[in-house]
C-alpha positions in Angstrom: 14.6 31.0 -4.5 15.3 27.7 -6.1 15.9 24.3 -3.9 19.2 22.8 -4.6 19.3 19.3 -5.5 21.0 18.4 -2.3 17.8 19.9 -0.1 15.7 18.2 -2.4 17.3 14.8 -2.0 17.0 15.6 2.0 13.3 16.8 1.8 12.4 13.5 -0.3 14.5 11.2 2.0 12.5 12.5 5.0 9.1 12.6 3.3 9.9 8.8 2.3 11.1 7.6 5.7 7.8 9.3 7.2 5.1 7.5 4.5 6.0 4.1 4.6 6.2 4.1 8.0 3.1 5.2 8.5 1.5 2.9 5.9 3.1 0.1 8.0 1.7 1.2 11.1 -1.6 1.7 9.5 -1.6 -1.8 8.4 -0.9 -3.1 12.2 -3.6 -1.2 13.7 -5.8 -2.9 11.1 -4.7 -6.2 11.9 -5.3 -5.2 15.5 -9.1 -4.1 14.8 -9.8 -7.2 13.1 -8.2 -9.0 16.1 -6.2 -10.8 13.7 -2.7 -12.3 14.4 0.3 -11.1 12.6 1.0 -13.4 9.3 4.1 -14.1 7.4 3.5 -11.0 4.9 3.3 -8.8 7.8 6.9 -9.7 9.0 8.2 -9.6 5.6 6.9 -6.1 5.0 8.7 -5.3 8.3 12.1 -6.2 6.8 11.2 -4.3 3.3 10.2 -1.1 5.7 13.8 -1.7 7.4 15.5 -1.9 4.3 13.8 1.1 2.7 14.2 3.4 5.8 17.7 2.4 5.6 18.0 3.3 2.4 16.0 7.1 2.8 18.9 7.1 5.9 21.4 6.4 3.5 20.9 9.2 1.4 20.6 11.7 4.0 24.3 10.6 5.2 25.4 10.7 1.4 24.3 14.6 1.0 25.5 15.4 4.5 29.4 13.9 4.3 29.4 12.5 0.8 28.3 15.4 -1.5 25.6 13.9 -3.0 23.9 16.5 -5.1 27.1 18.7 -5.2 29.7 18.8 -7.6 32.7 16.5 -7.1 35.8 17.9 -5.7 38.5 17.9 -8.3 42.5 18.4 -8.1 43.4 21.8 -9.0 46.4 20.2 -10.8 45.5 17.7 -12.6 41.6 18.2 -13.2 40.4 14.8 -12.3 38.1 13.9 -9.5 39.8 14.3 -5.9 39.8 11.4 -4.0 39.2 12.6 -0.4 37.1 11.9 2.7 33.8 13.0 0.6 34.3 11.3 -2.2 35.1 8.0 -0.3 31.6 8.6 2.0 29.9 9.0 -1.4 30.9 5.5 -2.8 30.5 4.0 0.3 26.7 5.4 0.4 26.3 4.7 -3.2 27.3 0.6 -2.6 24.7 0.4 0.3 22.4 1.9 -1.6 22.6 -1.0 -4.2 22.3 -3.5 -1.5 19.4 -1.8 0.3 17.3 -1.4 -2.7 17.6 -4.9 -3.7 16.7 -6.1 -0.2 13.9 -3.6 0.3 12.3 -4.9 -3.2 12.6 -8.2 -2.6 10.9 -8.5 1.0 8.2 -5.9 -0.3 7.9 -8.6 -3.6 7.5 -11.6 -1.2 5.1 -10.0 1.3 2.8 -8.9 -1.6 2.6 -12.7 -2.9 2.6 -14.3 0.5 -0.5 -12.0 1.0 -2.0 -12.8 -2.4 -1.8 -16.6 -1.2 -3.4 -16.0 1.9 -6.6 -14.6 0.4 -6.6 -16.6 -2.9 -7.3 -20.0 -2.9 -7.1 -22.8 -5.8 -4.3 -25.4 -7.5 -3.8 -22.9 -10.3 -3.2 -19.9 -8.1 -1.1 -21.7 -5.8 1.0 -23.0 -8.1 1.7 -19.8 -10.1 2.2 -17.7 -7.0 4.3 -20.5 -5.7 6.9 -19.8 -8.8 6.5 -16.5 -8.6 7.6 -16.5 -5.2 10.7 -18.5 -6.0 11.4 -16.6 -9.3 11.6 -13.5 -6.6 13.7 -15.3 -3.9 16.4 -16.2 -6.9 16.3 -12.5 -8.3 16.8 -10.9 -4.8 19.9 -13.5 -3.8 21.4 -13.3 -7.1 21.4 -9.6 -7.7 22.5 -9.2 -4.0 25.5 -11.1 -3.9 26.3 -9.9 -7.4 26.3 -6.6 -6.3 28.0 -7.4 -2.8 30.7 -9.1 -4.7 31.4 -6.5 -7.8 35.0 -5.8 -6.6 37.4 -8.3 -4.6 38.1 -7.4 -1.8 34.6 -5.5 -1.4 36.6 -2.6 -0.2 37.8 -1.7 -3.6 34.0 -0.3 -4.2 34.6 2.7 -2.3 38.6 3.3 -2.7 38.7 3.3 -6.5 37.1 5.1 -9.2 34.6 3.7 -12.0 36.6 3.5 -15.2 40.1 3.7 -13.4 42.8 1.2 -13.8 43.1 0.3 -10.5 38.8 -0.4 -10.3 39.2 -2.6 -13.4 41.9 -4.6 -11.8 39.7 -5.9 -8.8 36.1 -4.9 -10.3 33.8 -6.5 -13.1 32.3 -3.9 -15.4 28.8 -3.9 -13.4 26.8 -1.5 -15.7 25.4 -4.6 -17.7 24.3 -5.7 -14.3 22.7 -2.6 -13.1 20.6 -2.9 -16.4 19.7 -6.5 -15.6 18.5 -5.7 -12.1 16.5 -2.5 -13.5 14.8 -4.3 -16.3 14.2 -7.7 -14.6 12.9 -5.9 -11.8 10.1 -4.2 -13.7 9.2 -7.3 -15.5 8.5 -8.9 -11.8 6.6 -5.8 -10.7 4.4 -6.7 -13.8 3.7 -10.1 -13.0 3.0 -9.6 -9.3 0.7 -6.6 -10.6 -1.2 -9.2 -13.1 -1.0 -12.1 -11.1 -4.3 -11.7 -8.8 -6.5 -10.1 -11.8 -8.0 -13.2 -13.4 -8.8 -14.4 -10.1 -10.6 -11.3 -8.8 -13.0 -11.4 -11.3 -13.8 -15.1 -10.4 -14.9 -14.0 -7.1 -18.6 -14.4 -5.9 -18.9 -10.8 -5.3 -20.8 -7.7 -7.0 -18.9 -6.2 -9.8 -19.1 -2.9 -8.2 -16.6 -4.7 -5.2 -14.8 -6.5 -8.0 -13.9 -3.2 -9.7 -13.1 -1.9 -6.4 -10.6 -4.7 -5.5 -9.2 -4.3 -8.7 -8.6 -0.6 -8.2 -6.8 -1.3 -5.1 -4.2 -3.9 -6.6 -3.9 -1.5 -9.5 -2.3 0.9 -7.4 0.5 -1.1 -7.6 0.9 0.1 -11.6 2.5 3.2 -10.2 5.6 1.3 -8.7 6.0 0.0 -12.5 5.9 3.4 -13.4 8.6 4.5 -11.0 10.3 1.6 -12.2 10.5 2.5 -16.1 11.0 6.4 -14.6 14.1 5.0 -12.8 15.5 3.0 -15.7 15.4 6.4 -17.9 17.6 8.1 -15.5 20.1 5.2 -15.4 20.7 5.3 -18.9 20.9 9.1 -18.6 23.5 8.8 -15.8 25.8 5.8 -17.7 28.0 8.5 -19.2 28.8 9.4 -15.5 30.3 5.9 -14.9 32.3 5.8 -17.7 34.2 9.3 -17.1 33.8 9.7 -13.7 33.1 13.2 -13.8 30.5 15.0 -11.5 29.2 11.4 -10.3 28.0 13.0 -7.3 25.8 15.2 -9.8 24.7 13.0 -12.5 23.7 9.9 -10.8 21.8 12.0 -8.3 18.2 11.0 -10.2 19.3 7.3 -10.1 19.9 7.3 -6.3 17.0 9.1 -5.5 14.2 7.2 -7.8 15.6 4.1 -6.6 14.6 5.2 -2.8 10.9 6.5 -4.2 10.7 2.9 -5.8 11.2 1.1 -2.6 9.1 3.3 -0.5 6.4 3.3 -3.1 6.7 0.0 -3.2 6.3 -0.5 0.7 3.2 1.6 0.8 1.6 0.0 -2.2 1.8 -3.2 -0.5 0.1 -2.0 2.4 -3.1 -0.3 0.7 -4.9 -3.7 0.5 -4.8 -4.4 4.1 -6.1 -1.0 5.2 -10.4 -2.0 4.4 -10.8 -2.4 8.1 -9.7 1.0 8.5 -12.6 2.5 6.4 -15.3 -0.4 7.3 -17.9 2.4 7.9 -17.3 4.5 5.0 -18.6 3.4 1.7 -18.2 5.8 -1.7 -21.9 4.8 -2.6 -23.0 6.2 0.8 -20.9 9.3 0.9 -22.1 10.4 -2.9 -25.4 9.5 -1.8 -25.4 11.7 1.2 -23.7 14.5 -1.0 -26.6 14.2 -3.2 -29.2 14.4 -0.9 -27.7 17.5 0.8 -27.3 19.3 -2.2 -30.8 18.4 -3.3 -32.3 19.7 0.1 -30.2 23.0 -0.4 -31.7 23.5 -3.5 -35.4 22.7 -2.7 -35.3 25.0 0.5 -34.5 28.0 -2.0 -37.6 27.0 -3.3 -40.6 26.4 -0.8 -39.5 26.1 3.0 -43.4 24.5 3.7 -42.4 21.9 1.0 -39.1 21.1 2.8 -41.1 21.0 5.8 -43.5 19.0 4.6 -40.7 16.4 3.1 -38.6 16.6 6.5 -42.2 15.7 8.5 -43.0 12.8 5.9 -39.2 11.8 6.0 -39.5 11.7 10.1 -42.7 9.6 9.8 -41.0 7.4 7.4 -37.9 6.6 9.9 -39.8 6.4 12.7 -42.1 3.8 11.0 -39.1 1.8 10.1 -38.1 -1.1 12.6 -35.2 -0.1 15.0 -32.3 -2.2 14.2 -31.1 -2.0 17.7 -33.9 -3.9 18.7 -34.0 -7.7 18.6 -36.9 -9.8 17.0 -38.1 -10.8 20.3 -38.4 -7.3 21.6 -40.4 -6.1 18.5 -42.3 -9.0 19.0 -43.3 -8.0 22.6 -43.9 -4.5 21.7 -46.6 -5.2 19.3 -48.5 -8.3 21.1 -48.5 -5.1 24.0 -49.9 -2.7 21.5 -52.5 -5.0 20.6 -53.6 -5.5 24.2 -52.4 -8.9 24.8 -50.3 -9.4 28.0 -46.5 -9.2 27.6 -44.5 -12.3 28.5 -43.5 -10.7 31.8 -46.9 -11.0 32.6 -47.9 -14.5 30.9 -45.1 -16.5 29.5 -45.9 -17.7 26.0 -43.8 -21.0 25.1 -42.7 -20.3 21.5 -41.0 -23.3 21.1 -43.9 -24.9 20.0 -44.8 -23.7 16.0 -48.4 -24.2 16.8 -48.5 -22.1 19.7 -46.7 -19.3 17.7 -49.4 -19.6 15.3 -52.1 -19.3 18.1 -50.2 -16.3 19.2 -50.4 -14.9 16.2 -54.0 -15.7 15.5 -55.4 -14.2 19.0 -53.5 -10.7 18.0 -55.2 -10.3 15.0 -58.5 -11.2 16.5 -57.7 -8.6 19.3 -56.5 -6.1 16.3 -59.9 -6.5 14.7 -62.0 -6.4 17.7 -60.5 -3.0 18.9 -61.1 -1.7 15.5 -64.8 -2.9 15.7 
């Protein structure tokens, strides 16, 4: 049984309420593990999350009461869309979706760049990131108010339908503004994605770690892909705005791709902060452990005795290694006691004097030679 478009939007909305909420929760848990305080980028991502969750909740209302994902109601006499309560609710949720998407994206972008400024240093990076912050803020302010005042009075955004004479009397043609928002948003994403790359490779760390850090940052490229998908579906639905027929079906992909983009942006912004959660996990260690287990299993099928000898040798080698939980002072005491020299408790030895330390080592080796002789 095929799932309807309205049901699919409800499922997506629920998923993309849960996922970004989980991501931000893990971000703050990672900060707690590190005993680190809350920074400006954390406050900004909370604002981005609230806007993203609001966007998903708004889509649930659009499906439940506004007919999103279902065919529009038509007047049986004229054949034109019937301007009933359902269509009004849909237009209200569509208007709210436009505003919430701008807020979510701008707060998330600001959070990412502020996070960059917290971990990267240098005059060049500071200047570039500051310019990008100004550009993002200007982008958000301009498109938020351009959307808010697309009709005067504002209520005309949901009391008249695009393409009708009444709508044209009180509202401007905002299709070009939608195009400008989507395309400039994608350009911003690319700028944010590429900004830290040259500086990552200047860090003094092994190339393997640089690749890992680069991979984490490049996960944001997924957001760019979603931006492209959003532009594509917006292009496909442009005709729906022009003729105003079946708008609740035709622009549905644009609405839910906007929701997905905002949610994935929040998740991507949190990914670089998850490192403390996996501090005990190493991909290299995992692969080595997997290879060793595979090797042991293959060898056990050949010779049990060989495996026992190998295990015995491995155990002896491990026992010969120093215990990392012991301090250097403890190991020194154990070695002296093994050589027959009194321990620190029996005869205190002043270790502050370098010459006295040499005397202790010398007497240890003499005792060892006498014991062997």
